C-alpha positions as CSV (number, residue, x, y, z in Angstrom):
1,M,-5.5,4.0,0.6
2,R,-5.2,7.3,-1.4
3,N,-8.7,8.3,-0.7
4,A,-9.0,6.6,3.6
5,A,-6.1,9.1,4.2
6,V,-7.2,12.2,2.2
7,P,-11.5,12.0,2.9
8,L,-13.8,13.4,0.6
9,D,-16.5,15.7,1.0
10,T,-20.0,13.4,1.3
11,D,-22.0,15.9,3.2
12,S,-24.2,16.6,0.1
13,K,-27.1,14.4,-0.6
14,T,-27.9,12.8,-4.0
15,M,-31.7,12.6,-5.5
16,S,-33.0,9.4,-6.5
17,G,-36.2,7.8,-8.1
18,A,-38.0,10.2,-10.4
19,T,-36.5,13.3,-9.3
20,A,-32.6,12.0,-10.3
21,N,-32.7,13.8,-13.6
22,L,-33.7,17.3,-12.2
23,R,-29.9,19.8,-11.5
24,L,-30.2,22.1,-8.5
25,V,-27.5,24.4,-9.6
26,E,-27.2,27.3,-7.9
27,P,-26.7,31.0,-9.8
28,S,-23.1,32.1,-11.0
29,P,-21.7,34.0,-8.5
30,T,-21.8,38.0,-9.3
31,A,-19.0,40.4,-9.2
32,V,-19.3,41.2,-5.7
33,E,-19.1,37.3,-4.5
34,L,-16.4,36.2,-6.7
35,A,-13.7,37.5,-4.0
36,S,-15.5,35.6,-1.4
37,L,-16.0,32.7,-3.7
38,Q,-12.2,32.4,-4.2
39,G,-11.0,32.5,-1.1
40,R,-13.1,29.8,0.2
41,S,-12.2,27.3,-3.1
42,R,-8.7,27.6,-1.8
43,S,-9.4,25.2,1.1
44,F,-12.0,23.4,-0.4
45,F,-10.5,22.5,-3.9
46,T,-8.2,19.7,-2.2
47,P,-6.7,17.4,-4.4
48,A,-8.8,14.6,-3.3
49,K,-11.6,16.5,-4.9
50,L,-10.1,17.2,-8.1
51,E,-8.9,13.6,-8.7
52,A,-12.4,12.9,-8.7
53,F,-13.2,15.1,-10.6
54,V,-10.9,14.2,-13.5
55,A,-11.5,10.4,-13.1
56,V,-15.3,11.0,-13.9
57,A,-14.3,13.1,-16.8
58,E,-11.8,10.8,-18.0
59,E,-13.7,7.4,-17.6
60,G,-17.0,9.0,-19.1
61,G,-19.2,7.8,-15.9
62,F,-19.0,7.4,-12.1
63,S,-18.7,3.7,-12.3
64,A,-15.6,3.3,-13.8
65,A,-14.3,6.3,-11.8
66,A,-15.4,5.0,-8.8
67,R,-13.0,1.9,-9.4
68,R,-10.5,4.1,-10.6
69,L,-10.2,5.4,-7.2
70,C,-11.4,2.8,-5.2
71,M,-14.3,4.5,-3.6
72,S,-17.9,4.1,-3.8
73,Q,-19.8,5.4,-6.9
74,P,-22.4,7.5,-4.1
75,A,-19.3,8.9,-2.5
76,L,-18.0,10.3,-5.9
77,S,-21.3,11.5,-6.6
78,Q,-22.1,13.5,-3.9
79,T,-18.5,14.8,-4.3
80,I,-18.9,16.2,-8.0
81,S,-22.0,17.5,-6.8
82,A,-20.7,19.4,-4.1
83,I,-18.1,20.8,-6.4
84,E,-21.1,22.0,-9.0
85,R,-22.7,23.7,-6.4
86,R,-19.7,25.4,-5.1
87,L,-19.0,26.3,-8.7
88,G,-22.4,27.5,-9.3
89,V,-22.1,25.9,-12.9
90,E,-22.8,22.0,-14.3
91,L,-19.7,20.3,-15.1
92,F,-21.2,17.1,-16.8
93,V,-24.4,16.5,-18.9
94,R,-25.4,13.0,-17.1
95,S,-27.1,10.1,-19.4
96,A,-28.1,6.6,-19.1
97,T,-24.7,5.9,-21.2
98,G,-22.2,7.6,-18.7
99,V,-21.5,11.8,-18.8
100,Q,-19.5,14.0,-21.1
101,S,-18.1,17.4,-19.8
102,T,-19.8,20.5,-20.5
103,E,-17.9,23.9,-21.5
104,A,-17.3,24.8,-17.9
105,G,-16.0,20.7,-17.2
106,Q,-13.4,21.0,-20.0
107,A,-12.0,24.4,-18.4
108,L,-11.8,22.6,-15.0
109,L,-10.3,19.7,-16.4
110,D,-7.3,21.4,-17.8
111,E,-7.1,23.5,-14.8
112,A,-7.3,20.2,-12.4
113,R,-4.8,18.2,-14.5
114,A,-2.4,21.1,-14.1
115,I,-2.5,21.4,-10.7
116,L,-2.7,17.8,-9.9
117,A,0.7,17.5,-12.4
118,R,2.4,20.3,-10.0
119,Y,1.3,18.9,-6.5
120,D,2.7,15.3,-7.3
121,Q,5.8,17.4,-8.1
122,L,6.1,19.0,-4.4
123,L,6.9,15.5,-2.4
124,P,9.1,13.7,-4.8
125,A,10.8,16.8,-4.7
126,M,11.4,16.6,-1.3
127,A,12.5,12.9,-1.6
128,R,16.1,13.7,-1.9
129,Y,16.6,15.5,1.4
130,T,14.5,12.8,3.7
131,G,15.7,9.4,2.3
132,E,12.2,8.2,3.0
133,G,10.9,8.4,-0.1
134,G,8.3,10.9,-2.4
135,G,4.8,10.6,0.4
136,V,3.2,9.7,-3.0
137,I,3.2,6.1,-4.2
138,R,1.6,5.8,-7.9
139,L,0.0,2.7,-7.8
140,G,-1.2,1.0,-10.8
141,I,-4.1,-1.1,-10.3
142,P,-6.3,-4.0,-12.6
143,Y,-10.1,-3.6,-13.4
144,E,-11.3,-5.2,-10.2
145,L,-8.9,-5.5,-6.9
146,A,-9.4,-8.5,-4.5
147,S,-11.3,-7.5,-1.4
148,E,-8.6,-8.0,0.9
149,V,-6.3,-6.1,-1.2
150,L,-8.5,-3.1,-0.5
151,C,-8.8,-4.0,3.4
152,A,-5.1,-4.2,3.6
153,L,-4.2,-0.9,1.4
154,A,-6.9,0.6,4.0
155,K,-4.8,-0.5,7.4
156,F,-1.6,0.8,5.1
157,A,-3.1,3.9,4.8
158,V,-3.9,4.2,8.4
159,R,-0.7,3.3,9.7
160,Y,1.0,5.5,7.7
161,P,-1.2,8.7,6.9
162,D,1.6,10.6,5.3
163,T,2.1,8.8,2.5
164,R,-0.7,9.3,0.0
165,V,-1.6,6.0,-2.5
166,Q,-2.3,7.1,-6.1
167,P,-4.5,4.9,-7.7
168,R,-4.3,4.6,-11.6
169,H,-6.6,2.7,-13.5
170,L,-4.1,1.4,-16.5
171,P,-4.3,-1.7,-18.9
172,M,-1.4,-4.4,-18.2
173,V,0.5,-3.1,-21.0
174,E,0.6,0.6,-20.0
175,Q,1.2,-0.5,-16.6
176,L,4.5,-2.3,-17.5
177,A,5.9,0.6,-19.8
178,A,4.9,3.0,-16.7
179,L,6.7,0.9,-14.2
180,R,9.3,0.8,-16.2
181,S,9.6,4.4,-17.4
182,G,9.3,5.6,-13.6
183,Q,5.9,6.8,-14.2
184,L,4.2,4.5,-11.3
185,D,5.9,3.4,-8.4
186,A,3.9,-0.4,-7.7
187,S,1.2,-1.9,-9.4
188,F,-1.9,-5.2,-8.8
189,M,-2.3,-7.4,-11.8
190,V,-3.9,-10.3,-12.1
191,Q,-1.0,-12.3,-14.1
192,V,2.7,-12.3,-13.1
193,P,4.7,-9.7,-15.4
194,P,6.9,-10.7,-18.3
195,G,10.5,-9.7,-18.6
196,P,13.0,-8.9,-16.4
197,G,13.2,-5.4,-14.5
198,L,10.7,-6.3,-11.9
199,D,9.7,-8.2,-8.7
200,N,6.1,-9.5,-8.0
201,M,4.9,-10.9,-4.8
202,L,1.5,-13.1,-4.5
203,V,-0.8,-11.1,-2.3
204,A,-4.2,-12.5,-2.9
205,R,-6.0,-15.5,-4.7
206,E,-9.9,-15.8,-5.0
207,E,-12.0,-19.1,-6.0
208,L,-14.6,-17.4,-8.6
209,G,-17.9,-18.5,-9.1
210,V,-20.8,-17.8,-11.6
211,L,-23.0,-14.6,-12.1
212,L,-26.3,-15.7,-13.4
213,S,-30.6,-14.4,-13.6
214,E,-32.7,-16.0,-11.1
215,K,-34.0,-18.5,-13.9
216,L,-31.0,-19.8,-15.1
217,A,-29.9,-20.4,-11.6
218,A,-32.7,-22.1,-10.5
219,R,-32.4,-24.1,-13.0
220,L,-28.6,-24.9,-13.4
221,T,-27.8,-25.0,-9.6
222,G,-27.0,-28.1,-8.0
223,V,-26.0,-29.5,-4.6
224,D,-22.7,-28.1,-5.3
225,G,-23.3,-25.6,-7.4
226,V,-23.2,-24.8,-11.2
227,R,-21.0,-26.9,-13.6
228,L,-18.9,-25.0,-16.0
229,D,-20.5,-27.4,-19.4
230,A,-24.5,-25.8,-18.1
231,L,-23.5,-22.3,-18.9
232,T,-22.9,-23.7,-23.3
233,G,-25.3,-21.3,-25.3
234,L,-24.7,-18.5,-22.6
235,D,-22.9,-15.5,-23.7
236,W,-19.8,-14.7,-21.3
237,V,-20.1,-10.9,-20.2
238,A,-15.8,-10.7,-20.3
239,F,-13.3,-7.6,-19.3
240,P,-11.2,-6.4,-22.4
241,R,-8.2,-8.9,-23.5
242,S,-5.9,-5.7,-22.9
243,N,-6.7,-5.2,-19.2
244,S,-5.0,-8.4,-18.9
245,P,-4.2,-10.2,-21.4
246,A,-2.6,-13.8,-20.4
247,W,-5.5,-14.1,-17.4
248,Y,-8.0,-13.7,-20.5
249,D,-6.4,-16.3,-22.7
250,E,-6.4,-18.3,-19.5
251,L,-10.2,-17.6,-18.6
252,A,-10.8,-18.4,-22.3
253,A,-9.0,-21.4,-22.6
254,I,-11.0,-22.9,-19.7
255,L,-14.0,-21.8,-20.6
256,R,-13.4,-23.3,-24.3
257,T,-12.4,-27.0,-22.9
258,H,-16.1,-27.1,-21.2
259,G,-17.8,-26.1,-25.1
260,I,-18.6,-22.7,-24.3
261,D,-17.8,-20.1,-27.1
262,V,-16.3,-16.9,-25.5
263,G,-16.5,-14.2,-28.7
264,P,-14.3,-12.1,-29.9
265,A,-11.2,-11.0,-27.9
266,D,-11.0,-8.0,-29.3
267,R,-14.1,-6.3,-26.9
268,G,-12.6,-2.7,-26.5
269,D,-11.0,-1.0,-23.7
270,Q,-13.8,-0.2,-21.3
271,F,-14.4,-2.4,-18.7
272,P,-18.3,-2.8,-18.7
273,I,-19.7,-0.5,-15.7
274,P,-22.1,-2.9,-14.0
275,S,-25.1,-1.5,-14.8
276,V,-24.3,-3.3,-18.5
277,T,-23.5,-6.3,-16.7
278,F,-26.2,-7.2,-14.8
279,T,-28.7,-5.7,-17.4
280,A,-26.8,-8.9,-19.9
281,L,-27.2,-11.1,-17.0
282,S,-31.1,-10.2,-16.3
283,S,-31.9,-10.8,-20.1
284,G,-31.1,-14.7,-18.9
285,N,-28.6,-15.5,-21.8
286,A,-25.8,-14.2,-20.1
287,F,-22.7,-15.5,-17.2
288,A,-20.1,-13.8,-15.5
289,L,-17.3,-15.5,-13.7
290,A,-16.8,-13.0,-9.9
291,P,-15.7,-13.5,-6.8
292,R,-18.1,-14.6,-3.7
293,L,-17.1,-11.3,-2.5
294,W,-17.6,-8.9,-5.5
295,A,-16.9,-4.8,-5.3
296,H,-20.2,-4.2,-6.5
297,A,-23.7,-5.1,-5.0
298,I,-25.7,-7.8,-6.5
299,P,-29.3,-6.8,-7.4
300,G,-31.8,-9.2,-6.6
301,A,-32.7,-10.2,-10.2
302,V,-29.0,-12.1,-10.2
303,V,-27.7,-14.3,-8.5
304,W,-24.0,-15.6,-7.5
305,S,-23.3,-19.3,-7.4
306,P,-20.3,-21.3,-6.6
307,L,-18.9,-23.6,-10.2
308,A,-19.1,-27.6,-9.2
309,D,-16.6,-29.0,-10.9
310,H,-13.5,-26.7,-12.2
311,P,-12.3,-24.5,-9.7
312,V,-11.2,-21.2,-11.3
313,V,-8.8,-19.2,-8.9
314,R,-8.2,-15.4,-9.8
315,S,-4.3,-14.6,-8.9
316,T,-3.5,-10.8,-7.7
317,W,0.5,-9.4,-7.7
318,A,1.8,-7.0,-6.3
319,V,4.9,-5.7,-9.1
320,W,8.1,-3.2,-8.2
321,P,10.9,-2.0,-9.9
322,A,13.5,-4.6,-9.1
323,S,15.6,-1.3,-8.2
324,S,13.4,0.5,-6.3
325,R,14.9,2.0,-3.0
326,R,11.6,4.0,-1.4
327,R,11.3,2.8,1.9
328,D,7.4,3.9,1.7
329,V,7.0,1.5,-1.5
330,C,8.8,-1.2,0.5
331,R,6.5,-0.4,3.4
332,L,2.9,-0.6,1.4
333,I,4.4,-4.3,-0.2
334,T,5.6,-5.7,3.2
335,A,1.7,-4.7,4.4
336,F,0.6,-7.8,2.4
337,E,3.2,-9.9,3.8
338,Q,2.1,-12.7,5.7
339,P,4.0,-15.9,7.3
340,T,1.9,-18.4,5.2
341,R,3.0,-16.6,2.3
342,R,6.6,-17.1,2.5
343,Q,6.3,-20.5,3.1
344,D,4.0,-21.4,0.5
345,Y,5.1,-19.0,-2.5
346,S,9.0,-19.2,-2.0
347,S,9.4,-19.1,-5.5
348,T,8.2,-15.3,-5.4
349,A,9.8,-12.4,-4.3
350,V,9.4,-12.5,-0.7
351,A,13.0,-13.6,0.6
352,T,13.1,-10.5,2.9
353,S,10.6,-8.9,5.0
354,E,11.1,-5.6,3.2
355,P,11.9,-6.8,-0.8
356,C,12.4,-3.5,-2.0
357,C,14.2,-1.9,0.5
358,D,18.2,-2.0,0.9
359,Q,19.1,-4.6,3.6
360,K,21.3,-2.2,5.4
């Protein structure tokens, strides 16, 4: 994927514990040093670093930005710290609820967006001469990606190092609009997209289990796991419905049939960051649904258990414009094909080895 192909700088060290709030920021460069700094910055500020900074600024926190970029939170934190040290300014004000851009951070955000906009126009402008696509695949992603999807993206990045995958975390409605307007080249969704003009292929199926506090897990977990009706009276830590309306409604309907009050569907547009989720779970009055191979490390106070009576399966679909003839997008989609999928999911768009390419 994008960050596997263009590694981010991770040579700086982060602080933890009691020293986490201390900031070591180098003094601003003097006029004499400025020319040298500008020369060195040309090689330091790669598109990967600028995209990391923009993601943190736009998401308002490191956890959400790391999910958007499909990278680890520590690596992202190290990258931002390296940028701050290089510039000699503090770009964000950190707090327990997230981050807020400083005046310097806002100025850098405007410049970074302008640079990335021009950078993204470079490779597509050359596509007409190569016939191979733009070299940049703008990929929409949901709030979470299955582990096997992440692995396949990493393998694709190794196999095609000249193709850059640019992930964009968008709600379902915005992904569909971006695909149809040409602002996205492909997407991953946890529901089959409605309407014409788009092809899709099933790329992952995950059986979900339940996350509970240790105390609740000890009381509710049986030989085969936790029964859904045992979760009655607990709060569901859910994702925003706007991210994937059909998937949210499917989950909510399953929970309601087992006597669980799912609460209001309007939860805003922000997916709860892991620290918020784990805090709610640790209180002992909430549960969350997650696959066994979850993207986030589960703390000791929280336990994952399988569901005993009613399997809940989350499917992930690759989606792309039916009119696409880009070979790089074709290779990305093909990277997720397996012989069993061609046989088992014949109703989806898996009829050819290269589903979105001209077969000439």
